[in-house]
C-alpha positions in Angstrom: 0.1 0.1 0.0 1.5 3.2 -0.9 2.3 5.8 2.0 -0.5 8.1 0.7 -3.0 5.7 1.4 -1.7 4.6 4.6 -2.0 8.7 6.1 -4.9 8.9 4.5 -6.6 5.7 6.4 -5.1 7.2 9.1 -6.9 10.6 8.9 -10.1 8.6 8.6 -9.9 7.1 11.5 -9.0 10.2 13.3 -12.6 10.8 15.2 -14.3 13.4 16.8 -15.6 12.8 20.2 -18.9 13.8 17.6 -18.1 10.9 15.2 -17.2 12.9 12.9 -13.6 12.4 11.2 -10.9 14.6 11.0 -11.6 15.5 7.4 -14.8 14.4 6.8 -17.1 17.1 4.8 -19.2 18.3 7.6 -16.2 18.5 9.9 -14.4 21.1 7.9 -17.4 22.9 6.9 -18.1 23.8 10.4 -14.2 24.5 10.4 -14.8 26.8 7.4 -18.0 28.4 9.1 -15.6 29.5 11.8 -12.8 31.1 9.9 -15.3 33.0 7.8 -16.9 34.2 11.1 -13.2 35.6 12.3 -13.1 37.6 8.9 -16.3 38.9 8.8 -15.1 40.0 12.5 -12.4 41.0 10.7 -14.1 43.2 8.2 -11.8 40.9 5.7 -12.0 38.9 2.8 -9.8 35.6 2.9 -9.1 32.4 1.1 -8.8 29.4 3.0 -7.1 25.8 2.0 -7.2 22.7 4.3 -4.7 19.6 3.4 -4.3 16.1 4.3 -1.1 15.3 5.6 0.8 14.7 2.9 -0.4 18.4 1.8 -2.7 17.7 -0.8 -5.5 20.3 -1.0 -9.1 19.0 0.6 -11.1 21.7 0.6 -10.5 25.1 -0.6 -13.0 28.1 0.2 -12.6 31.4 -1.8 -14.5 34.6 0.2 -16.7 36.8 -2.8 -15.0 39.5 -1.1 -11.2 38.2 -1.4 -8.3 39.2 -3.0 -7.4 36.5 -5.9 -3.9 36.6 -4.9 -5.5 34.5 -1.9 -6.1 31.8 -4.1 -2.4 31.2 -4.9 -1.3 31.8 -1.5 -3.4 29.8 0.9 -2.4 26.8 -0.6 1.1 27.5 -0.4 0.9 28.3 2.8 -0.7 25.2 3.8 2.1 23.4 2.0 4.7 25.3 3.7 3.0 24.8 7.3 3.6 20.8 6.4 7.0 20.9 4.6 8.4 23.1 7.2 6.5 21.4 10.0 6.1 24.4 11.6 3.5 27.8 11.4 4.4 30.1 8.7 4.7 32.7 10.7 7.8 31.1 12.7 9.6 30.7 9.6 10.8 34.1 8.3 13.0 34.2 11.1 15.0 31.2 9.7 16.0 32.1 6.1 16.6 36.1 6.8 20.3 37.0 5.8 22.5 34.9 8.0 19.9 32.5 9.4 21.0 29.0 8.8 17.7 28.6 6.1 19.0 31.4 4.7 17.7 31.7 1.0 15.3 28.7 1.2 12.3 30.8 -0.4 14.4 31.2 -3.6 15.4 27.8 -4.1 11.9 26.4 -3.8 10.8 29.0 -6.8 8.3 30.7 -4.3 6.7 27.6 -3.4 7.6 28.5 0.2 5.4 31.1 2.4 7.1 32.3 5.4 4.8 34.7 7.0 2.0 34.3 8.6 -1.9 32.1 7.9 -0.3 29.0 7.6 -0.7 26.0 10.7 0.2 22.6 10.7 -2.9 20.4 12.1 -1.0 18.4 14.8 -2.4 15.5 16.9 0.1 13.9 19.3 3.0 15.0 18.2 2.3 13.9 14.1 1.0 15.9 11.5 -2.1 15.0 10.0 -2.8 18.0 7.9 -2.4 22.2 7.6 -4.4 24.8 7.9 -3.7 27.8 5.3 -5.4 31.4 5.3 -4.5 34.1 2.7 -5.9 37.7 1.6 -5.6 40.3 4.8 -3.2 41.4 7.0 -0.7 38.7 7.9 -1.9 39.2 11.9 -5.1 38.7 10.3 -4.7 35.9 8.8 -3.2 34.2 11.9 -5.9 34.7 13.9 -8.1 33.9 10.9 -6.2 30.6 10.8 -6.2 29.6 14.7 -10.4 29.3 14.7 -10.0 27.3 11.9 -7.2 25.2 13.4 -9.1 25.1 16.7 -12.6 24.0 15.0 -10.6 21.8 13.3 -8.7 20.0 16.6 -11.9 20.2 18.3 -13.4 17.0 19.8 -10.8 15.3 19.0 -9.8 11.9 20.9 
């Protein structure tokens, strides 16, 4: 069995107290609702991307008032959070001149995002997916992303 299939099976077995699995559409809809609510509180339009552990997008939602560029950045933020195994807001300090990973963004042809709005989904020290949010100021993206992550992980055994 391919590793991708094994990870998918594991994700499907991660069940919340209400019986829904981690990346089930009903659960993701609730997570997006939490994110949209936070975005509306901040009066900003964003794009959301929730991925599986392989960084494959499971669901993408572009709010009608979101900027077009956010459609490119939200999946990259989710990918970056998985690839670097950390929130994207923590990547910036690692890639500055003199830092250990200086110029990594250049080496990855712009695929790596090093500003806030991407958070890995971690359960028992394992990354099971990620959330990327783009469209607002970096602080707004981070706040909205946190709302989505909290909802995704709510009620996990």
